[in-house]
KEZAVO-178664 format. One record per residue (C-alpha): residue number from 1; residue in three letters; chain; x, y, z. Coordinates in nm, 4 decimals, m for minus. Layout:
k;r;c;c1;c2;c3
NUM;ala;A;X;Y;Z
...
END
This chain:
k;r;c;c1;c2;c3
1;met;A;m6.5889;0.7637;0.7855
2;val;A;m6.6048;0.3965;0.8660
3;tyr;A;m6.8977;0.2728;1.0702
4;val;A;m6.7747;m0.0041;1.2992
5;gly;A;m6.9052;m0.2367;1.5650
6;arg;A;m6.7354;m0.2809;1.8993
7;asp;A;m6.6042;m0.6238;1.7895
8;asn;A;m6.4040;m0.4858;1.4960
9;glu;A;m6.3185;m0.1326;1.6099
10;ala;A;m5.9880;m0.2271;1.7780
11;val;A;m5.8803;m0.4362;1.4785
12;leu;A;m5.9290;m0.1403;1.2456
13;gln;A;m5.7590;0.1041;1.4833
14;asp;A;m5.4537;m0.1265;1.4953
15;ser;A;m5.4386;m0.1772;1.1176
16;arg;A;m5.1035;m0.0756;0.9688
17;leu;A;m5.2768;0.0134;0.6426
18;leu;A;m5.5382;0.2379;0.8039
19;his;A;m5.3201;0.3923;1.0762
20;pro;A;m5.1753;0.6783;0.8619
21;his;A;m5.5282;0.7722;0.7398
22;leu;A;m5.6719;0.7598;1.0922
23;thr;A;m5.3818;0.9694;1.2295
24;ser;A;m5.4129;1.2298;0.9520
25;gly;A;m5.7883;1.2574;1.0016
26;lys;A;m5.8670;1.1482;0.6463
27;leu;A;m6.0423;0.8449;0.7893
28;arg;A;m6.2647;0.8371;1.0935
29;leu;A;m6.4051;0.5354;1.2758
30;thr;A;m6.7616;0.5860;1.4042
31;arg;A;m6.9429;0.3362;1.6218
32;leu;A;m7.2649;0.2112;1.4663
33;pro;A;m7.5630;0.3652;1.6394
34;asn;A;m7.7745;0.1022;1.8084
35;glu;A;m7.5157;m0.1517;1.7000
36;asp;A;m7.7006;m0.4435;1.8536
37;ser;A;m7.9990;m0.3764;1.6273
38;val;A;m7.8008;m0.3684;1.3012
39;phe;A;m7.7381;m0.7362;1.2496
40;asp;A;m7.9437;m0.8593;0.9548
41;gly;A;m8.0579;m0.7464;0.6126
42;asp;A;m8.3759;m0.5750;0.7285
43;ser;A;m8.2090;m0.3780;1.0062
44;leu;A;m7.9224;m0.2812;0.7739
45;ser;A;m8.1703;m0.1675;0.5123
46;asn;A;m8.3635;0.0290;0.7698
47;phe;A;m8.0384;0.2021;0.8772
48;thr;A;m7.9223;0.2841;0.5249
49;thr;A;m8.2590;0.4102;0.4062
50;ser;A;m8.2751;0.6671;0.6852
51;pro;A;m8.2038;1.0314;0.5976
52;ala;A;m8.0059;1.0574;0.9247
53;leu;A;m7.7275;0.8371;0.7851
54;trp;A;m7.6852;1.0441;0.4691
55;glu;A;m7.7014;1.3718;0.6659
56;ala;A;m7.4292;1.2446;0.9017
57;leu;A;m7.2021;1.1740;0.6037
58;ala;A;m7.2025;1.5383;0.4902
59;pro;A;m7.0148;1.7097;0.3388
60;ala;A;m6.8894;1.4026;0.1503
61;his;A;m6.9922;1.3832;m0.2144
62;ser;A;m6.9164;1.0163;m0.2747
63;ile;A;m6.9783;0.7329;m0.0293
64;phe;A;m6.7988;0.4014;m0.0621
65;phe;A;m6.9934;0.1118;0.0913
66;phe;A;m6.7818;m0.1831;0.1887
67;gln;A;m6.9680;m0.4412;0.3946
68;ala;A;m6.8104;m0.7167;0.6008
69;asp;A;m6.8692;m0.9800;0.3324
70;ser;A;m6.6733;m0.7774;0.0708
71;phe;A;m6.3099;m0.7795;m0.0198
72;val;A;m6.0747;m0.5799;m0.2406
73;cys;A;m5.8534;m0.7508;m0.4935
74;ser;A;m5.5024;m0.6087;m0.4636
75;ala;A;m5.4212;m0.7380;m0.8143
76;ser;A;m5.7026;m0.5434;m0.9808
77;asn;A;m5.6221;m0.3143;m1.2710
78;tyr;A;m5.8555;m0.0565;m1.1182
79;ser;A;m5.8706;0.1370;m0.7946
80;leu;A;m6.1505;0.3286;m0.6283
81;asn;A;m5.9917;0.6459;m0.7632
82;asp;A;m6.0720;0.5307;m1.1187
83;phe;A;m6.4398;0.5544;m1.0334
84;leu;A;m6.4165;0.8879;m0.8529
85;gly;A;m6.2591;1.0662;m1.1473
86;leu;A;m6.4435;1.3077;m1.3718
87;asp;A;m6.4514;1.0540;m1.6530
88;val;A;m6.6617;0.8052;m1.4593
89;phe;A;m6.8380;0.8890;m1.1337
90;glu;A;m6.8530;1.2684;m1.1573
91;gly;A;m6.9871;1.2189;m1.5086
92;gly;A;m7.3270;1.1415;m1.3708
93;tyr;A;m7.3566;0.8088;m1.1875
94;asp;A;m7.5561;0.8035;m0.8659
95;phe;A;m7.4872;0.4398;m0.7775
96;val;A;m7.2110;0.2071;m0.8957
97;gly;A;m7.2193;m0.1549;m0.7832
98;ala;A;m7.1729;m0.4997;m0.9285
99;pro;A;m7.4339;m0.5528;m1.2007
100;trp;A;m7.7337;m0.7730;m1.1383
101;gly;A;m7.7847;m1.0114;m1.4288
102;trp;A;m8.1257;m1.1020;m1.2931
103;arg;A;m8.2318;m0.7351;m1.2700
104;gly;A;m8.2141;m0.6609;m1.6409
105;tyr;A;m7.8441;m0.6404;m1.7317
106;pro;A;m7.7261;m0.5998;m1.9976
107;ala;A;m8.0457;m0.4774;m2.1633
108;thr;A;m8.1276;m0.2348;m1.8799
109;pro;A;m7.8198;m0.0691;m1.7299
110;trp;A;m7.9399;m0.0108;m1.3777
111;gly;A;m7.9050;m0.1529;m1.0343
112;gly;A;m7.6084;m0.2893;m0.8560
113;asn;A;m7.5076;m0.4846;m0.5538
114;gly;A;m7.4867;m0.2521;m0.2544
115;gly;A;m7.2397;m0.4511;m0.0433
116;thr;A;m6.9499;m0.2965;m0.2339
117;ser;A;m7.0812;0.0176;m0.3961
118;leu;A;m7.0081;0.3815;m0.4634
119;arg;A;m7.2981;0.6205;m0.4127
120;arg;A;m7.3656;0.9897;m0.4565
121;arg;A;m7.4605;1.1154;m0.1105
122;asp;A;m7.6925;1.3973;m0.2178
123;thr;A;m7.8978;1.1593;m0.4344
124;met;A;m7.9291;0.9054;m0.1521
125;leu;A;m8.0309;1.1813;0.0864
126;ala;A;m8.2953;1.3169;m0.1535
127;ile;A;m8.4395;0.9693;m0.2035
128;thr;A;m8.4538;0.8927;0.1688
129;arg;A;m8.6190;1.2247;0.2431
130;ala;A;m8.8818;1.1791;m0.0293
131;asn;A;m8.9638;0.8107;0.0215
132;asp;A;m9.0386;0.5720;0.3048
133;trp;A;m8.8505;0.2404;0.2926
134;asp;A;m9.0906;m0.0320;0.1752
135;gly;A;m8.9074;m0.3389;0.3085
136;leu;A;m8.7171;m0.4206;m0.0101
137;ala;A;m8.3431;m0.4855;0.0269
138;glu;A;m8.1839;m0.1391;0.0483
139;asp;A;m7.9728;m0.1686;m0.2683
140;met;A;m8.2770;m0.2817;m0.4690
141;trp;A;m8.4886;m0.0070;m0.3083
142;phe;A;m8.2329;0.2608;m0.3981
143;ala;A;m8.2019;0.1183;m0.7526
144;asp;A;m8.5768;0.1323;m0.8011
145;lys;A;m8.5929;0.4920;m0.6722
146;ile;A;m8.2987;0.6035;m0.8874
147;ala;A;m8.4537;0.4352;m1.1924
148;glu;A;m8.7725;0.6335;m1.1264
149;thr;A;m8.5870;0.9670;m1.0939
150;thr;A;m8.2360;1.0320;m1.2270
151;asn;A;m8.1681;0.6861;m1.3805
152;arg;A;m7.7931;0.7548;m1.3564
153;phe;A;m7.6328;0.4112;m1.3472
154;pro;A;m7.3149;0.2990;m1.5231
155;glu;A;m7.3167;0.0820;m1.8292
156;gln;A;m7.2569;m0.2890;m1.7638
157;asp;A;m6.8880;m0.2777;m1.8667
158;val;A;m6.8174;0.0038;m1.6184
159;ala;A;m7.0047;m0.1725;m1.3372
160;met;A;m6.8147;m0.4965;m1.4117
161;lys;A;m6.4825;m0.3117;m1.3745
162;phe;A;m6.5945;m0.1729;m1.0403
163;ser;A;m6.7004;m0.4952;m0.8713
164;trp;A;m6.8380;m0.8416;m0.9129
165;ala;A;m7.1031;m1.0203;m0.7085
166;ser;A;m7.2185;m1.3768;m0.6814
167;pro;A;m7.4644;m1.4502;m0.9624
168;arg;A;m7.7336;m1.5853;m0.7315
169;ala;A;m8.0527;m1.3849;m0.7018
170;pro;A;m8.1792;m1.2926;m0.3577
171;ser;A;m8.4569;m1.5023;m0.2132
172;asp;A;m8.7768;m1.3019;m0.1853
END
Protein backbone atom coordinates (compact mmCIF):
# COMPACT_ATOMS: atom_id res chain seq x y z
CA MET A 1 0.00 0.00 0.00
CA VAL A 2 1.30 3.43 -0.89
CA TYR A 3 -0.25 6.40 0.86
CA VAL A 4 -0.40 9.28 -1.61
CA GLY A 5 -1.58 12.86 -1.79
CA ARG A 6 -3.76 14.14 -4.60
CA ASP A 7 -0.76 15.99 -6.11
CA ASN A 8 1.28 12.82 -6.66
CA GLU A 9 -1.39 10.15 -7.12
CA ALA A 10 -1.64 10.53 -10.92
CA VAL A 11 2.14 10.49 -11.31
CA LEU A 12 2.37 7.18 -9.46
CA GLN A 13 -0.57 5.69 -11.35
CA ASP A 14 1.14 6.54 -14.64
CA SER A 15 4.55 5.17 -13.59
CA ARG A 16 5.85 2.48 -15.96
CA LEU A 17 7.71 0.86 -13.06
CA LEU A 18 4.68 0.70 -10.78
CA HIS A 19 2.02 -0.09 -13.39
CA PRO A 20 2.50 -3.90 -13.39
CA HIS A 21 2.34 -3.99 -9.58
CA LEU A 22 -0.76 -1.79 -9.48
CA THR A 23 -2.47 -3.87 -12.19
CA SER A 24 -1.67 -7.16 -10.43
CA GLY A 25 -2.93 -5.85 -7.10
CA LYS A 26 0.43 -6.32 -5.38
CA LEU A 27 0.57 -2.57 -4.87
CA ARG A 28 -2.31 -0.33 -3.88
CA LEU A 29 -2.44 3.46 -3.83
CA THR A 30 -4.43 4.88 -0.92
CA ARG A 31 -5.21 8.57 -0.49
CA LEU A 32 -3.86 10.00 2.73
CA PRO A 33 -6.68 10.57 5.19
CA ASN A 34 -7.03 14.25 6.02
CA GLU A 35 -4.28 14.92 3.51
CA ASP A 36 -4.32 18.65 4.10
CA SER A 37 -3.40 18.11 7.75
CA VAL A 38 -0.38 15.84 7.06
CA PHE A 39 2.13 18.41 5.92
CA ASP A 40 4.83 18.78 8.57
CA GLY A 41 6.81 16.69 11.03
CA ASP A 42 4.33 16.93 13.88
CA SER A 43 1.31 16.00 11.80
CA LEU A 44 3.22 13.15 10.16
CA SER A 45 4.30 11.90 13.58
CA ASN A 46 0.74 12.14 14.85
CA PHE A 47 -0.45 10.10 11.84
CA THR A 48 2.23 7.39 12.14
CA THR A 49 1.87 6.99 15.91
CA SER A 50 -1.84 6.23 15.61
CA PRO A 51 -2.96 2.60 15.98
CA ALA A 52 -5.40 3.21 13.11
CA LEU A 53 -2.54 3.39 10.59
CA TRP A 54 -0.99 0.10 11.71
CA GLU A 55 -4.40 -1.60 11.84
CA ALA A 56 -5.13 -0.45 8.27
CA LEU A 57 -1.89 -2.03 7.06
CA ALA A 58 -2.93 -5.53 8.20
CA PRO A 59 -2.27 -8.27 7.33
CA ALA A 60 1.18 -7.09 6.21
CA HIS A 61 4.08 -8.22 8.36
CA SER A 62 6.71 -5.77 7.15
CA ILE A 63 6.11 -2.12 6.31
CA PHE A 64 8.53 -0.19 4.10
CA PHE A 65 8.45 3.55 4.79
CA PHE A 66 9.64 5.67 1.92
CA GLN A 67 9.01 9.38 2.40
CA ALA A 68 9.11 12.02 -0.32
CA ASP A 69 12.63 13.15 0.62
CA SER A 70 14.03 9.62 0.13
CA PHE A 71 15.47 7.93 -2.90
CA VAL A 72 16.65 4.46 -3.87
CA CYS A 73 20.07 3.93 -5.40
CA SER A 74 19.72 1.66 -8.42
CA ALA A 75 23.43 0.84 -8.23
CA SER A 76 23.23 -0.53 -4.68
CA ASN A 77 24.53 -4.02 -3.97
CA TYR A 78 21.42 -4.59 -1.84
CA SER A 79 17.69 -4.65 -2.42
CA LEU A 80 14.77 -4.46 -0.03
CA ASN A 81 14.45 -8.24 -0.39
CA ASP A 82 17.84 -8.64 1.32
CA PHE A 83 16.32 -7.15 4.46
CA LEU A 84 13.09 -9.13 4.29
CA GLY A 85 14.84 -12.50 4.21
CA LEU A 86 15.01 -14.84 7.17
CA ASP A 87 18.67 -14.04 7.71
CA VAL A 88 18.03 -10.37 8.46
CA PHE A 89 14.57 -8.95 9.11
CA GLU A 90 12.69 -12.10 10.10
CA GLY A 91 15.57 -12.84 12.44
CA GLY A 92 14.24 -10.39 14.93
CA TYR A 93 14.47 -6.73 13.92
CA ASP A 94 11.49 -4.51 14.63
CA PHE A 95 12.87 -1.38 12.96
CA VAL A 96 15.61 -0.98 10.36
CA GLY A 97 16.63 2.52 9.32
CA ALA A 98 19.78 4.51 8.70
CA PRO A 99 21.81 4.61 11.94
CA TRP A 100 21.91 7.74 14.03
CA GLY A 101 25.50 8.54 15.02
CA TRP A 102 24.23 11.10 17.49
CA ARG A 103 21.85 8.57 19.13
CA GLY A 104 24.53 6.21 20.38
CA TYR A 105 25.86 4.34 17.34
CA PRO A 106 28.05 2.37 17.26
CA ALA A 107 28.12 1.73 21.01
CA THR A 108 24.34 1.33 21.27
CA PRO A 109 22.80 -0.41 18.26
CA TRP A 110 19.36 1.15 18.27
CA GLY A 111 17.38 3.77 16.49
CA GLY A 112 17.23 4.65 12.88
CA ASN A 113 15.99 7.27 10.52
CA GLY A 114 12.32 6.67 9.76
CA GLY A 115 12.15 8.40 6.37
CA THR A 116 13.41 5.25 4.68
CA SER A 117 12.79 2.40 7.06
CA LEU A 118 11.50 -1.13 7.36
CA ARG A 119 9.25 -1.83 10.33
CA ARG A 120 7.50 -4.82 11.84
CA ARG A 121 3.80 -3.92 11.77
CA ASP A 122 2.71 -5.91 14.83
CA THR A 123 5.39 -4.25 16.98
CA MET A 124 4.40 -0.76 15.79
CA LEU A 125 0.74 -1.57 16.47
CA ALA A 126 1.48 -2.85 19.97
CA ILE A 127 3.50 0.28 20.77
CA THR A 128 0.83 2.66 19.49
CA ARG A 129 -1.89 0.85 21.41
CA ALA A 130 0.10 0.91 24.66
CA ASN A 131 1.51 4.45 24.49
CA ASP A 132 0.35 7.95 23.72
CA TRP A 133 2.58 9.94 21.39
CA ASP A 134 4.58 12.46 23.44
CA GLY A 135 5.49 14.95 20.69
CA LEU A 136 8.91 13.47 19.88
CA ALA A 137 9.66 12.87 16.18
CA GLU A 138 7.91 9.59 15.34
CA ASP A 139 11.06 7.64 14.45
CA MET A 140 12.76 8.70 17.69
CA TRP A 141 9.56 7.94 19.63
CA PHE A 142 9.32 4.44 18.15
CA ALA A 143 13.05 3.88 18.77
CA ASP A 144 12.66 4.85 22.41
CA LYS A 145 9.64 2.55 22.84
CA ILE A 146 11.35 -0.37 21.11
CA ALA A 147 14.47 0.16 23.23
CA GLU A 148 12.24 -0.06 26.34
CA THR A 149 10.54 -3.27 25.19
CA THR A 150 11.94 -5.65 22.57
CA ASN A 151 15.18 -3.75 21.78
CA ARG A 152 15.33 -5.52 18.40
CA PHE A 153 17.42 -3.24 16.19
CA PRO A 154 20.06 -4.24 13.67
CA GLU A 155 23.74 -3.86 14.28
CA GLN A 156 25.32 -0.75 12.77
CA ASP A 157 26.80 -2.60 9.77
CA VAL A 158 23.37 -4.01 8.83
CA ALA A 159 21.68 -0.62 9.23
CA MET A 160 24.39 1.01 7.10
CA LYS A 161 23.72 -1.49 4.30
CA PHE A 162 20.02 -0.70 4.45
CA SER A 163 20.18 3.08 4.19
CA TRP A 164 22.14 6.20 4.90
CA ALA A 165 20.92 9.53 6.27
CA SER A 166 22.41 12.97 6.51
CA PRO A 167 24.64 13.12 9.60
CA ARG A 168 22.98 16.24 10.99
CA ALA A 169 21.05 15.86 14.23
CA PRO A 170 17.48 17.13 14.38
CA SER A 171 16.91 20.48 16.00
CA ASP A 172 14.99 20.09 19.25
